[in-house]
Biopython code that builds the backbone (N, CA, C, O; Angstrom):
import numpy as np
from Bio.PDB.StructureBuilder import StructureBuilder

atoms = [
    (1, "UNK", "N", (39.082, 49.394, -30.514)),
    (1, "UNK", "CA", (38.470, 48.411, -29.620)),
    (1, "UNK", "C", (39.123, 47.110, -29.753)),
    (1, "UNK", "O", (39.254, 46.442, -30.779)),
    (2, "UNK", "N", (39.538, 46.832, -28.486)),
    (2, "UNK", "CA", (40.011, 45.339, -28.498)),
    (2, "UNK", "C", (39.115, 44.085, -27.816)),
    (2, "UNK", "O", (38.661, 44.210, -26.679)),
    (3, "UNK", "N", (38.892, 42.801, -28.655)),
    (3, "UNK", "CA", (38.084, 41.786, -27.800)),
    (3, "UNK", "C", (38.770, 40.794, -26.936)),
    (3, "UNK", "O", (39.897, 40.891, -26.450)),
    (4, "UNK", "N", (37.867, 39.768, -26.813)),
    (4, "UNK", "CA", (38.725, 38.760, -25.895)),
    (4, "UNK", "C", (39.027, 39.092, -24.539)),
    (4, "UNK", "O", (39.039, 40.252, -24.126)),
    (5, "UNK", "N", (39.290, 38.000, -23.786)),
    (5, "UNK", "CA", (39.759, 37.604, -22.503)),
    (5, "UNK", "C", (40.919, 39.146, -21.996)),
    (5, "UNK", "O", (41.878, 39.435, -22.711)),
    (6, "UNK", "N", (40.682, 39.728, -21.067)),
    (6, "UNK", "CA", (41.345, 40.331, -20.694)),
    (6, "UNK", "C", (41.911, 40.597, -19.270)),
    (6, "UNK", "O", (41.212, 41.075, -18.377)),
    (7, "UNK", "N", (43.142, 40.278, -19.120)),
    (7, "UNK", "CA", (43.572, 39.546, -17.795)),
    (7, "UNK", "C", (43.231, 40.863, -16.678)),
    (7, "UNK", "O", (43.673, 41.983, -16.936)),
    (8, "UNK", "N", (42.447, 40.626, -15.482)),
    (8, "UNK", "CA", (41.997, 41.317, -14.587)),
    (8, "UNK", "C", (40.616, 41.795, -14.825)),
    (8, "UNK", "O", (40.164, 42.198, -13.753)),
    (9, "UNK", "N", (39.862, 41.901, -15.672)),
    (9, "UNK", "CA", (38.846, 42.670, -16.175)),
    (9, "UNK", "C", (37.811, 41.700, -15.517)),
    (9, "UNK", "O", (37.983, 40.503, -15.284)),
    (10, "UNK", "N", (36.632, 42.505, -15.249)),
    (10, "UNK", "CA", (35.162, 41.715, -14.742)),
    (10, "UNK", "C", (35.414, 41.767, -13.111)),
    (10, "UNK", "O", (36.407, 42.219, -12.542)),
    (11, "UNK", "N", (34.192, 41.157, -12.495)),
    (11, "UNK", "CA", (34.201, 41.142, -11.339)),
    (11, "UNK", "C", (34.687, 40.088, -10.661)),
    (11, "UNK", "O", (33.923, 39.133, -10.795)),
    (12, "UNK", "N", (35.860, 39.775, -9.820)),
    (12, "UNK", "CA", (36.740, 39.523, -9.396)),
    (12, "UNK", "C", (35.762, 38.177, -8.722)),
    (12, "UNK", "O", (34.554, 38.250, -8.499)),
    (13, "UNK", "N", (36.730, 36.846, -8.453)),
    (13, "UNK", "CA", (35.397, 35.506, -8.125)),
    (13, "UNK", "C", (35.462, 35.894, -6.685)),
    (13, "UNK", "O", (36.525, 36.279, -6.198)),
    (14, "UNK", "N", (34.555, 35.823, -6.107)),
    (14, "UNK", "CA", (33.863, 35.599, -4.497)),
    (14, "UNK", "C", (33.605, 36.731, -4.320)),
    (14, "UNK", "O", (33.353, 36.858, -3.122)),
    (15, "UNK", "N", (33.476, 38.086, -5.064)),
    (15, "UNK", "CA", (33.000, 39.331, -4.941)),
    (15, "UNK", "C", (31.455, 38.949, -4.611)),
    (15, "UNK", "O", (30.727, 38.073, -5.078)),
    (16, "UNK", "N", (31.221, 40.022, -3.550)),
    (16, "UNK", "CA", (29.744, 40.178, -2.994)),
    (16, "UNK", "C", (29.342, 41.599, -3.709)),
    (16, "UNK", "O", (29.895, 42.670, -3.460)),
    (17, "UNK", "N", (28.281, 41.405, -4.641)),
    (17, "UNK", "CA", (27.791, 42.365, -5.090)),
    (17, "UNK", "C", (26.657, 43.012, -4.333)),
    (17, "UNK", "O", (26.056, 42.269, -3.556)),
    (18, "UNK", "N", (26.176, 44.527, -4.440)),
    (18, "UNK", "CA", (25.635, 44.847, -3.495)),
    (18, "UNK", "C", (24.389, 44.754, -3.073)),
    (18, "UNK", "O", (23.785, 45.031, -2.037)),
    (19, "UNK", "N", (24.067, 44.180, -4.389)),
    (19, "UNK", "CA", (22.101, 43.571, -3.848)),
    (19, "UNK", "C", (22.560, 42.038, -3.073)),
    (19, "UNK", "O", (21.574, 41.505, -2.564)),
    (20, "UNK", "N", (23.746, 41.312, -2.908)),
    (20, "UNK", "CA", (23.671, 40.145, -2.397)),
    (20, "UNK", "C", (24.132, 40.643, -1.182)),
    (20, "UNK", "O", (23.995, 39.868, -0.235)),
    (21, "UNK", "N", (24.760, 41.974, -0.891)),
    (21, "UNK", "CA", (25.207, 42.339, 0.776)),
    (21, "UNK", "C", (23.882, 42.822, 1.322)),
    (21, "UNK", "O", (23.439, 42.631, 2.455)),
    (22, "UNK", "N", (23.401, 43.392, 0.456)),
    (22, "UNK", "CA", (21.841, 44.139, 0.750)),
    (22, "UNK", "C", (21.322, 42.677, 1.506)),
    (22, "UNK", "O", (21.224, 42.648, 2.733)),
    (23, "UNK", "N", (21.032, 41.601, 0.760)),
    (23, "UNK", "CA", (20.295, 40.720, 1.113)),
    (23, "UNK", "C", (20.431, 40.038, 2.356)),
    (23, "UNK", "O", (19.656, 39.645, 3.228)),
    (24, "UNK", "N", (21.613, 40.022, 2.170)),
    (24, "UNK", "CA", (22.224, 39.363, 3.506)),
    (24, "UNK", "C", (22.118, 40.005, 5.259)),
    (24, "UNK", "O", (22.151, 39.418, 6.341)),
    (25, "UNK", "N", (21.960, 41.674, 4.831)),
    (25, "UNK", "CA", (22.015, 42.586, 5.810)),
    (25, "UNK", "C", (20.502, 41.966, 6.327)),
    (25, "UNK", "O", (20.270, 41.579, 7.472)),
    (26, "UNK", "N", (19.668, 41.974, 5.340)),
    (26, "UNK", "CA", (18.522, 42.027, 5.642)),
    (26, "UNK", "C", (17.967, 40.416, 6.609)),
    (26, "UNK", "O", (17.240, 40.330, 7.598)),
    (27, "UNK", "N", (18.504, 39.587, 6.000)),
    (27, "UNK", "CA", (18.418, 37.977, 6.443)),
    (27, "UNK", "C", (18.981, 38.447, 8.098)),
    (27, "UNK", "O", (18.122, 38.442, 8.980)),
    (28, "UNK", "N", (20.433, 38.847, 8.474)),
    (28, "UNK", "CA", (20.809, 38.750, 9.587)),
    (28, "UNK", "C", (19.864, 40.005, 10.485)),
    (28, "UNK", "O", (19.854, 39.732, 11.686)),
    (29, "UNK", "N", (19.220, 41.078, 10.206)),
    (29, "UNK", "CA", (18.516, 41.931, 10.962)),
    (29, "UNK", "C", (17.079, 41.304, 11.292)),
    (29, "UNK", "O", (16.502, 41.293, 12.380)),
    (30, "UNK", "N", (16.701, 40.839, 10.194)),
    (30, "UNK", "CA", (15.742, 39.479, 10.825)),
    (30, "UNK", "C", (15.865, 38.632, 11.814)),
    (30, "UNK", "O", (15.141, 38.381, 12.777)),
    (31, "UNK", "N", (17.058, 38.146, 11.391)),
    (31, "UNK", "CA", (17.089, 36.980, 12.507)),
    (31, "UNK", "C", (17.370, 37.381, 13.738)),
    (31, "UNK", "O", (16.976, 36.825, 14.763)),
    (32, "UNK", "N", (18.202, 38.557, 13.659)),
    (32, "UNK", "CA", (18.737, 39.423, 15.349)),
    (32, "UNK", "C", (17.182, 39.581, 15.739)),
    (32, "UNK", "O", (16.923, 39.267, 16.901)),
    (33, "UNK", "N", (16.019, 40.060, 14.871)),
    (33, "UNK", "CA", (15.257, 40.257, 15.991)),
    (33, "UNK", "C", (14.069, 39.345, 16.260)),
    (33, "UNK", "O", (12.940, 39.534, 16.714)),
    (34, "UNK", "N", (14.885, 38.057, 15.714)),
    (34, "UNK", "CA", (13.578, 37.111, 15.892)),
    (34, "UNK", "C", (12.183, 37.026, 15.181)),
    (34, "UNK", "O", (11.166, 36.603, 15.730)),
    (35, "UNK", "N", (12.271, 37.522, 13.778)),
    (35, "UNK", "CA", (11.374, 37.268, 13.262)),
    (35, "UNK", "C", (11.642, 36.683, 11.979)),
    (35, "UNK", "O", (11.250, 37.289, 10.982)),
    (36, "UNK", "N", (12.201, 35.684, 11.867)),
    (36, "UNK", "CA", (12.176, 34.758, 10.664)),
    (36, "UNK", "C", (10.908, 34.797, 10.063)),
    (36, "UNK", "O", (9.922, 35.312, 10.590)),
    (37, "UNK", "N", (10.929, 34.263, 8.982)),
    (37, "UNK", "CA", (9.894, 33.373, 8.179)),
    (37, "UNK", "C", (9.131, 32.421, 9.326)),
    (37, "UNK", "O", (8.009, 32.550, 9.815)),
    (38, "UNK", "N", (10.229, 31.357, 9.582)),
    (38, "UNK", "CA", (9.530, 30.377, 9.974)),
    (38, "UNK", "C", (9.296, 30.835, 11.898)),
    (38, "UNK", "O", (8.233, 30.415, 12.356)),
    (39, "UNK", "N", (10.026, 31.463, 12.705)),
    (39, "UNK", "CA", (9.559, 31.775, 13.429)),
    (39, "UNK", "C", (7.959, 32.389, 13.508)),
    (39, "UNK", "O", (6.992, 32.001, 14.164)),
    (40, "UNK", "N", (8.162, 33.795, 12.309)),
    (40, "UNK", "CA", (6.735, 34.031, 12.456)),
    (40, "UNK", "C", (5.672, 32.999, 12.319)),
    (40, "UNK", "O", (4.717, 32.960, 13.095)),
    (41, "UNK", "N", (5.843, 32.111, 11.273)),
    (41, "UNK", "CA", (4.772, 30.860, 11.222)),
    (41, "UNK", "C", (4.765, 30.437, 12.238)),
    (41, "UNK", "O", (3.596, 30.382, 12.623)),
    (42, "UNK", "N", (5.721, 29.922, 13.265)),
    (42, "UNK", "CA", (5.254, 28.854, 14.223)),
    (42, "UNK", "C", (4.402, 30.283, 15.353)),
    (42, "UNK", "O", (3.342, 30.210, 15.974)),
    (43, "UNK", "N", (5.096, 31.115, 15.278)),
    (43, "UNK", "CA", (4.398, 31.499, 16.440)),
    (43, "UNK", "C", (2.702, 32.325, 16.112)),
    (43, "UNK", "O", (2.229, 32.867, 17.111)),
    (44, "UNK", "N", (2.045, 32.396, 15.108)),
    (44, "UNK", "CA", (1.041, 32.507, 14.712)),
    (44, "UNK", "C", (-0.144, 31.524, 14.569)),
    (44, "UNK", "O", (-1.371, 31.621, 14.554)),
    (45, "UNK", "N", (1.292, 29.972, 14.413)),
    (45, "UNK", "CA", (0.363, 28.625, 14.184)),
    (45, "UNK", "C", (-0.224, 28.623, 15.660)),
    (45, "UNK", "O", (-1.437, 28.500, 15.828)),
    (46, "UNK", "N", (0.780, 28.779, 16.882)),
    (46, "UNK", "CA", (0.365, 28.511, 18.334)),
    (46, "UNK", "C", (-0.376, 29.470, 18.333)),
    (46, "UNK", "O", (-1.462, 28.893, 18.390)),
    (47, "UNK", "N", (-0.660, 30.811, 18.305)),
    (47, "UNK", "CA", (-1.716, 31.530, 18.631)),
    (47, "UNK", "C", (-2.884, 31.254, 18.301)),
    (47, "UNK", "O", (-3.799, 31.469, 19.095)),
    (48, "UNK", "N", (-3.158, 30.628, 16.856)),
    (48, "UNK", "CA", (-4.566, 30.308, 15.910)),
    (48, "UNK", "C", (-4.664, 29.074, 16.959)),
    (48, "UNK", "O", (-5.635, 29.275, 17.688)),
    (49, "UNK", "N", (-4.008, 27.891, 17.284)),
    (49, "UNK", "CA", (-4.299, 26.557, 17.955)),
    (49, "UNK", "C", (-4.714, 27.012, 19.202)),
    (49, "UNK", "O", (-5.607, 26.325, 19.699)),
    (50, "UNK", "N", (-4.314, 28.019, 19.895)),
    (50, "UNK", "CA", (-4.541, 28.380, 21.463)),
    (50, "UNK", "C", (-5.800, 28.605, 21.331)),
    (50, "UNK", "O", (-6.550, 27.831, 21.926)),
    (51, "UNK", "N", (-6.363, 29.641, 20.578)),
    (51, "UNK", "CA", (-8.269, 29.942, 20.257)),
    (51, "UNK", "C", (-8.953, 29.115, 19.675)),
    (51, "UNK", "O", (-10.144, 29.202, 19.376)),
    (52, "UNK", "N", (-8.039, 28.055, 19.441)),
    (52, "UNK", "CA", (-8.939, 27.073, 18.242)),
    (52, "UNK", "C", (-9.287, 25.791, 19.407)),
    (52, "UNK", "O", (-9.988, 24.847, 19.042)),
    (53, "UNK", "N", (-8.724, 25.852, 20.860)),
    (53, "UNK", "CA", (-9.070, 24.633, 21.812)),
    (53, "UNK", "C", (-9.625, 25.475, 23.140)),
    (53, "UNK", "O", (-9.571, 26.636, 23.545)),
    (54, "UNK", "N", (-10.197, 24.189, 23.584)),
    (54, "UNK", "CA", (-10.351, 24.687, 25.203)),
    (54, "UNK", "C", (-9.649, 24.465, 25.904)),
    (54, "UNK", "O", (-8.590, 24.135, 25.370)),
    (55, "UNK", "N", (-9.620, 24.454, 27.092)),
    (55, "UNK", "CA", (-8.737, 24.010, 28.262)),
    (55, "UNK", "C", (-8.355, 22.582, 28.806)),
    (55, "UNK", "O", (-7.471, 22.146, 29.542)),
    (56, "UNK", "N", (-9.655, 21.933, 27.958)),
    (56, "UNK", "CA", (-9.264, 20.342, 27.686)),
    (56, "UNK", "C", (-8.850, 19.793, 27.014)),
    (56, "UNK", "O", (-8.691, 18.584, 27.178)),
    (57, "UNK", "N", (-8.425, 20.538, 25.768)),
    (57, "UNK", "CA", (-7.898, 20.710, 24.242)),
    (57, "UNK", "C", (-8.739, 20.008, 23.380)),
    (57, "UNK", "O", (-8.295, 19.129, 22.642)),
    (58, "UNK", "N", (-9.871, 20.308, 23.410)),
    (58, "UNK", "CA", (-10.827, 19.915, 22.497)),
    (58, "UNK", "C", (-11.212, 20.924, 21.613)),
    (58, "UNK", "O", (-11.676, 21.930, 22.151)),
    (59, "UNK", "N", (-11.104, 20.912, 19.786)),
    (59, "UNK", "CA", (-11.536, 21.684, 19.490)),
    (59, "UNK", "C", (-12.678, 22.352, 19.161)),
    (59, "UNK", "O", (-13.673, 21.800, 18.691)),
    (60, "UNK", "N", (-12.550, 23.797, 19.443)),
    (60, "UNK", "CA", (-14.075, 24.785, 19.529)),
    (60, "UNK", "C", (-14.141, 25.664, 18.464)),
    (60, "UNK", "O", (-15.206, 26.003, 17.948)),
    (61, "UNK", "N", (-12.660, 26.188, 17.986)),
    (61, "UNK", "CA", (-13.340, 26.805, 16.742)),
    (61, "UNK", "C", (-12.620, 25.959, 15.329)),
    (61, "UNK", "O", (-11.397, 25.895, 15.450)),
    (62, "UNK", "N", (-12.972, 25.530, 14.472)),
    (62, "UNK", "CA", (-12.975, 24.547, 13.588)),
    (62, "UNK", "C", (-11.911, 25.731, 12.466)),
    (62, "UNK", "O", (-10.871, 25.352, 11.926)),
    (63, "UNK", "N", (-12.351, 26.814, 12.359)),
    (63, "UNK", "CA", (-12.099, 28.115, 11.351)),
    (63, "UNK", "C", (-10.501, 28.173, 11.954)),
    (63, "UNK", "O", (-9.587, 28.154, 11.130)),
    (64, "UNK", "N", (-10.246, 28.230, 13.144)),
    (64, "UNK", "CA", (-8.989, 28.551, 13.331)),
    (64, "UNK", "C", (-8.184, 27.290, 13.577)),
    (64, "UNK", "O", (-6.955, 27.236, 13.555)),
    (65, "UNK", "N", (-8.739, 26.611, 13.736)),
    (65, "UNK", "CA", (-7.946, 25.111, 14.000)),
    (65, "UNK", "C", (-7.355, 24.755, 12.268)),
    (65, "UNK", "O", (-6.282, 24.186, 12.064)),
    (66, "UNK", "N", (-8.094, 25.122, 11.384)),
    (66, "UNK", "CA", (-7.854, 25.244, 10.462)),
    (66, "UNK", "C", (-6.540, 25.452, 9.718)),
    (66, "UNK", "O", (-5.766, 24.839, 8.984)),
    (67, "UNK", "N", (-6.752, 27.040, 10.487)),
    (67, "UNK", "CA", (-5.597, 27.605, 10.210)),
    (67, "UNK", "C", (-4.525, 27.204, 10.392)),
    (67, "UNK", "O", (-3.720, 26.947, 9.497)),
    (68, "UNK", "N", (-4.323, 27.075, 11.666)),
    (68, "UNK", "CA", (-3.231, 26.370, 12.662)),
    (68, "UNK", "C", (-2.616, 25.310, 11.522)),
    (68, "UNK", "O", (-1.571, 25.441, 10.885)),
    (69, "UNK", "N", (-3.609, 24.195, 11.462)),
    (69, "UNK", "CA", (-3.213, 23.160, 10.619)),
    (69, "UNK", "C", (-2.550, 23.947, 9.158)),
    (69, "UNK", "O", (-1.333, 23.772, 9.109)),
    (70, "UNK", "N", (-2.847, 24.391, 8.517)),
    (70, "UNK", "CA", (-2.426, 25.234, 6.793)),
    (70, "UNK", "C", (-0.835, 25.238, 7.271)),
    (70, "UNK", "O", (0.061, 24.529, 6.813)),
    (71, "UNK", "N", (-0.734, 26.271, 8.357)),
    (71, "UNK", "CA", (0.436, 26.731, 8.509)),
    (71, "UNK", "C", (1.078, 25.569, 9.348)),
    (71, "UNK", "O", (2.286, 25.781, 9.447)),
    (72, "UNK", "N", (0.718, 24.486, 9.949)),
    (72, "UNK", "CA", (1.736, 23.667, 10.540)),
    (72, "UNK", "C", (2.185, 22.854, 9.109)),
    (72, "UNK", "O", (3.371, 22.562, 8.953)),
    (73, "UNK", "N", (1.152, 22.500, 8.054)),
    (73, "UNK", "CA", (1.777, 21.422, 6.909)),
    (73, "UNK", "C", (2.824, 22.483, 6.207)),
    (73, "UNK", "O", (3.851, 22.052, 5.683)),
    (74, "UNK", "N", (2.573, 23.633, 6.218)),
    (74, "UNK", "CA", (3.328, 24.536, 5.507)),
    (74, "UNK", "C", (5.181, 24.485, 6.394)),
    (74, "UNK", "O", (6.247, 24.456, 5.778)),
    (75, "UNK", "N", (5.054, 24.487, 7.516)),
    (75, "UNK", "CA", (6.236, 24.791, 7.712)),
    (75, "UNK", "C", (7.058, 23.339, 8.512)),
    (75, "UNK", "O", (8.167, 23.309, 9.046)),
    (76, "UNK", "N", (6.192, 22.384, 8.370)),
    (76, "UNK", "CA", (6.786, 20.925, 8.807)),
    (76, "UNK", "C", (8.015, 20.440, 7.954)),
    (76, "UNK", "O", (8.782, 19.715, 8.587)),
    (77, "UNK", "N", (8.229, 20.598, 7.140)),
    (77, "UNK", "CA", (9.321, 20.605, 6.390)),
    (77, "UNK", "C", (10.318, 21.027, 6.994)),
    (77, "UNK", "O", (11.302, 20.296, 7.099)),
    (78, "UNK", "N", (10.305, 22.195, 7.488)),
    (78, "UNK", "CA", (11.241, 22.984, 7.782)),
    (78, "UNK", "C", (11.623, 22.329, 9.284)),
    (78, "UNK", "O", (12.824, 22.272, 9.545)),
    (79, "UNK", "N", (10.993, 22.000, 9.947)),
    (79, "UNK", "CA", (11.242, 21.811, 11.507)),
    (79, "UNK", "C", (11.064, 19.842, 11.880)),
    (79, "UNK", "O", (11.509, 19.283, 12.882)),
    (80, "UNK", "N", (10.501, 19.353, 11.035)),
    (80, "UNK", "CA", (11.064, 17.320, 11.298)),
    (80, "UNK", "C", (11.361, 17.334, 9.680)),
    (80, "UNK", "O", (10.668, 17.767, 8.759)),
    (81, "UNK", "N", (12.727, 16.662, 9.679)),
    (81, "UNK", "CA", (13.227, 15.787, 8.908)),
    (81, "UNK", "C", (12.453, 14.498, 8.160)),
    (81, "UNK", "O", (11.863, 13.573, 8.718)),
    (82, "UNK", "N", (12.634, 14.720, 6.758)),
    (82, "UNK", "CA", (11.449, 13.826, 6.239)),
    (82, "UNK", "C", (12.595, 12.693, 6.399)),
    (82, "UNK", "O", (13.756, 12.943, 6.724)),
    (83, "UNK", "N", (12.145, 11.571, 6.153)),
    (83, "UNK", "CA", (12.416, 9.691, 6.411)),
    (83, "UNK", "C", (13.045, 9.861, 4.864)),
    (83, "UNK", "O", (12.675, 10.565, 3.925)),
    (84, "UNK", "N", (13.997, 9.050, 4.985)),
    (84, "UNK", "CA", (14.329, 8.329, 4.005)),
    (84, "UNK", "C", (13.913, 7.124, 3.594)),
    (84, "UNK", "O", (13.401, 6.342, 4.395)),
    (85, "UNK", "N", (14.092, 6.800, 2.199)),
    (85, "UNK", "CA", (13.171, 5.617, 2.099)),
    (85, "UNK", "C", (14.273, 4.607, 1.566)),
    (85, "UNK", "O", (15.105, 4.629, 0.660)),
    (86, "UNK", "N", (13.891, 3.717, 2.545)),
    (86, "UNK", "CA", (15.002, 2.313, 2.036)),
    (86, "UNK", "C", (14.447, 1.044, 1.601)),
    (86, "UNK", "O", (13.395, 0.596, 2.057)),
    (87, "UNK", "N", (15.106, 0.504, 0.779)),
    (87, "UNK", "CA", (14.591, -0.705, -0.115)),
    (87, "UNK", "C", (15.170, -1.883, 0.998)),
    (87, "UNK", "O", (16.206, -1.750, 1.650)),
    (88, "UNK", "N", (14.317, -2.980, 1.051)),
    (88, "UNK", "CA", (14.430, -4.122, 1.526)),
    (88, "UNK", "C", (14.372, -5.348, 0.687)),
    (88, "UNK", "O", (13.434, -5.653, -0.049)),
    (89, "UNK", "N", (15.626, -6.118, 0.895)),
    (89, "UNK", "CA", (15.576, -7.610, 0.096)),
    (89, "UNK", "C", (16.337, -8.676, 1.071)),
    (89, "UNK", "O", (17.013, -8.491, 2.083)),
    (90, "UNK", "N", (15.842, -10.256, 0.145)),
    (90, "UNK", "CA", (16.325, -11.073, 0.807)),
    (90, "UNK", "C", (17.645, -11.316, 0.472)),
    (90, "UNK", "O", (18.267, -10.431, -0.117)),
    (91, "UNK", "N", (18.245, -12.501, 0.783)),
    (91, "UNK", "CA", (19.770, -12.213, 0.087)),
    (91, "UNK", "C", (20.130, -12.173, -1.218)),
    (91, "UNK", "O", (19.299, -12.523, -2.056)),
    (92, "UNK", "N", (21.264, -11.795, -1.571)),
    (92, "UNK", "CA", (21.577, -11.856, -2.947)),
    (92, "UNK", "C", (20.428, -11.085, -3.736)),
    (92, "UNK", "O", (20.182, -11.507, -4.866)),
    (93, "UNK", "N", (19.544, -9.770, -3.158)),
    (93, "UNK", "CA", (18.280, -9.310, -3.850)),
    (93, "UNK", "C", (17.471, -9.583, -3.971)),
    (93, "UNK", "O", (16.540, -8.893, -4.388)),
    (94, "UNK", "N", (17.424, -11.175, -3.540)),
    (94, "UNK", "CA", (16.026, -11.851, -3.756)),
    (94, "UNK", "C", (15.130, -11.389, -2.876)),
    (94, "UNK", "O", (15.373, -10.566, -1.994)),
    (95, "UNK", "N", (13.756, -12.067, -3.168)),
    (95, "UNK", "CA", (12.753, -11.951, -2.164)),
    (95, "UNK", "C", (13.132, -12.152, -0.636)),
    (95, "UNK", "O", (14.238, -12.628, -0.379)),
    (96, "UNK", "N", (12.433, -11.877, 0.189)),
    (96, "UNK", "CA", (12.133, -11.977, 1.765)),
    (96, "UNK", "C", (11.393, -13.335, 1.953)),
    (96, "UNK", "O", (10.209, -13.665, 1.891)),
    (97, "UNK", "N", (12.767, -14.109, 2.252)),
    (97, "UNK", "CA", (11.757, -15.228, 3.110)),
    (97, "UNK", "C", (11.371, -15.208, 4.512)),
    (97, "UNK", "O", (12.107, -14.804, 5.413)),
    (98, "UNK", "N", (10.400, -15.578, 4.639)),
    (98, "UNK", "CA", (9.469, -15.636, 5.980)),
    (98, "UNK", "C", (9.238, -17.086, 6.174)),
    (98, "UNK", "O", (8.985, -17.985, 5.372)),
    (99, "UNK", "N", (9.397, -17.066, 7.487)),
    (99, "UNK", "CA", (8.963, -18.960, 8.102)),
    (99, "UNK", "C", (8.267, -18.643, 9.534)),
    (99, "UNK", "O", (8.666, -17.870, 10.405)),
    (100, "UNK", "N", (7.160, -19.430, 9.524)),
    (100, "UNK", "CA", (6.253, -19.345, 10.505)),
    (100, "UNK", "C", (6.386, -20.577, 11.320)),
    (100, "UNK", "O", (7.174, -21.433, 10.916)),
    (101, "UNK", "N", (5.579, -20.825, 12.645)),
    (101, "UNK", "CA", (5.410, -21.979, 13.317)),
    (101, "UNK", "C", (4.606, -21.566, 14.175)),
    (101, "UNK", "O", (4.821, -20.606, 14.915)),
    (102, "UNK", "N", (3.329, -22.435, 14.157)),
    (102, "UNK", "CA", (2.295, -22.435, 15.024)),
    (102, "UNK", "C", (2.429, -23.127, 16.358)),
    (102, "UNK", "O", (2.495, -24.355, 16.415)),
    (103, "UNK", "N", (2.475, -22.229, 17.617)),
    (103, "UNK", "CA", (2.926, -22.965, 18.788)),
    (103, "UNK", "C", (1.271, -22.722, 19.486)),
    (103, "UNK", "O", (0.526, -21.754, 19.334)),
    (104, "UNK", "N", (1.044, -24.030, 20.308)),
    (104, "UNK", "CA", (-0.453, -23.814, 20.736)),
    (104, "UNK", "C", (-0.370, -23.826, 22.060)),
    (104, "UNK", "O", (0.708, -24.109, 22.583)),
    (105, "UNK", "N", (-1.597, -23.492, 22.907)),
    (105, "UNK", "CA", (-1.638, -23.651, 24.193)),
    (105, "UNK", "C", (-1.409, -25.039, 24.556)),
    (105, "UNK", "O", (-0.972, -25.194, 25.696)),
    (106, "UNK", "N", (-1.625, -26.235, 23.765)),
    (106, "UNK", "CA", (-1.427, -27.550, 24.285)),
    (106, "UNK", "C", (-0.181, -27.962, 24.383)),
    (106, "UNK", "O", (0.038, -28.986, 25.030)),
    (107, "UNK", "N", (0.903, -27.245, 23.757)),
    (107, "UNK", "CA", (2.309, -27.607, 23.957)),
    (107, "UNK", "C", (3.094, -27.263, 25.232)),
    (107, "UNK", "O", (2.521, -26.618, 26.110)),
    (108, "UNK", "N", (4.283, -27.625, 25.378)),
    (108, "UNK", "CA", (4.552, -27.742, 26.803)),
    (108, "UNK", "C", (5.713, -26.508, 26.217)),
    (108, "UNK", "O", (5.810, -26.152, 25.042)),
    (109, "UNK", "N", (6.419, -26.064, 27.217)),
    (109, "UNK", "CA", (7.444, -24.770, 27.053)),
    (109, "UNK", "C", (8.580, -25.199, 26.162)),
    (109, "UNK", "O", (9.146, -24.437, 25.378)),
    (110, "UNK", "N", (8.946, -26.787, 26.378)),
    (110, "UNK", "CA", (10.008, -27.175, 25.974)),
    (110, "UNK", "C", (9.954, -27.485, 24.361)),
    (110, "UNK", "O", (10.781, -27.240, 23.482)),
    (111, "UNK", "N", (8.446, -28.227, 24.299)),
    (111, "UNK", "CA", (7.781, -28.612, 22.786)),
    (111, "UNK", "C", (7.629, -26.781, 21.874)),
    (111, "UNK", "O", (7.909, -26.671, 20.680)),
    (112, "UNK", "N", (7.330, -26.012, 22.414)),
    (112, "UNK", "CA", (6.916, -24.850, 22.152)),
    (112, "UNK", "C", (8.718, -24.205, 21.573)),
    (112, "UNK", "O", (8.973, -23.804, 20.438)),
    (113, "UNK", "N", (9.564, -24.278, 22.574)),
    (113, "UNK", "CA", (10.759, -23.784, 22.283)),
    (113, "UNK", "C", (11.532, -24.426, 21.148)),
    (113, "UNK", "O", (12.319, -23.826, 20.416)),
    (114, "UNK", "N", (11.148, -26.022, 21.066)),
    (114, "UNK", "CA", (11.859, -26.626, 20.229)),
    (114, "UNK", "C", (11.298, -26.249, 18.610)),
    (114, "UNK", "O", (11.997, -25.989, 17.631)),
    (115, "UNK", "N", (9.944, -26.311, 18.693)),
    (115, "UNK", "CA", (9.146, -25.911, 17.668)),
    (115, "UNK", "C", (9.903, -24.515, 16.513)),
    (115, "UNK", "O", (10.220, -24.295, 15.345)),
    (116, "UNK", "N", (9.858, -23.823, 18.031)),
    (116, "UNK", "CA", (10.513, -22.155, 17.488)),
    (116, "UNK", "C", (11.816, -22.360, 17.160)),
    (116, "UNK", "O", (11.970, -21.806, 16.072)),
    (117, "UNK", "N", (12.759, -22.818, 17.484)),
    (117, "UNK", "CA", (13.937, -23.166, 16.980)),
    (117, "UNK", "C", (14.159, -23.689, 15.578)),
    (117, "UNK", "O", (14.975, -23.263, 14.761)),
    (118, "UNK", "N", (13.353, -24.623, 15.442)),
    (118, "UNK", "CA", (13.385, -25.246, 14.100)),
    (118, "UNK", "C", (13.004, -24.816, 13.154)),
    (118, "UNK", "O", (13.366, -25.247, 12.059)),
    (119, "UNK", "N", (11.961, -23.610, 13.340)),
    (119, "UNK", "CA", (11.651, -22.386, 12.221)),
    (119, "UNK", "C", (12.607, -21.949, 11.550)),
    (119, "UNK", "O", (12.832, -21.942, 10.340)),
    (120, "UNK", "N", (13.344, -21.458, 12.727)),
    (120, "UNK", "CA", (14.384, -20.684, 12.317)),
    (120, "UNK", "C", (15.512, -21.034, 11.535)),
    (120, "UNK", "O", (16.320, -20.214, 11.101)),
    (121, "UNK", "N", (15.578, -22.715, 11.294)),
    (121, "UNK", "CA", (16.970, -23.090, 10.660)),
    (121, "UNK", "C", (15.884, -23.935, 9.390)),
    (121, "UNK", "O", (16.395, -24.724, 8.594)),
    (122, "UNK", "N", (14.821, -23.717, 9.373)),
    (122, "UNK", "CA", (14.243, -24.286, 7.748)),
    (122, "UNK", "C", (14.879, -23.552, 7.018)),
    (122, "UNK", "O", (15.198, -22.429, 7.406)),
    (123, "UNK", "N", (15.312, -24.151, 5.423)),
    (123, "UNK", "CA", (15.214, -23.314, 4.430)),
    (123, "UNK", "C", (14.158, -23.338, 3.598)),
    (123, "UNK", "O", (14.087, -22.537, 2.666)),
]
sb = StructureBuilder()
sb.init_structure("model")
sb.init_model(0)
sb.init_chain("A")
sb.init_seg("    ")
for serial, (resi, resn, name, xyz) in enumerate(atoms, 1):
    if name == "N":
        sb.init_residue(resn, " ", resi, " ")
    sb.init_atom(name, np.array(xyz, "f"), 0.0, 1.0, " ", f" {name:<3s}", serial, name[0])
structure = sb.get_structure()
């Protein structure tokens, strides 16, 4: 009996196993039939929602509305992209500086414009 690595032994890199091949076939069949899990969930959600509201759009069946809501919550990550978090900061990563200028009704348009312009240039 021989031990260690042998050239050409084992499954070839990138070779598809029977289980992987069957899984891909099932996914393709479901997609071609239009019954992906997402599509099924969306169709069911819409049907429940249609039964939950009247023609005016008012909820008349709380149970059906709740079922539609649960499905909507489950499929939302697959339909709507998640918003990225951004970090805001002032110059050099410091605090954000905020300036304000009070403009009153008694000021003329010119005075208000000058006050606003001055507030932009304050440090």
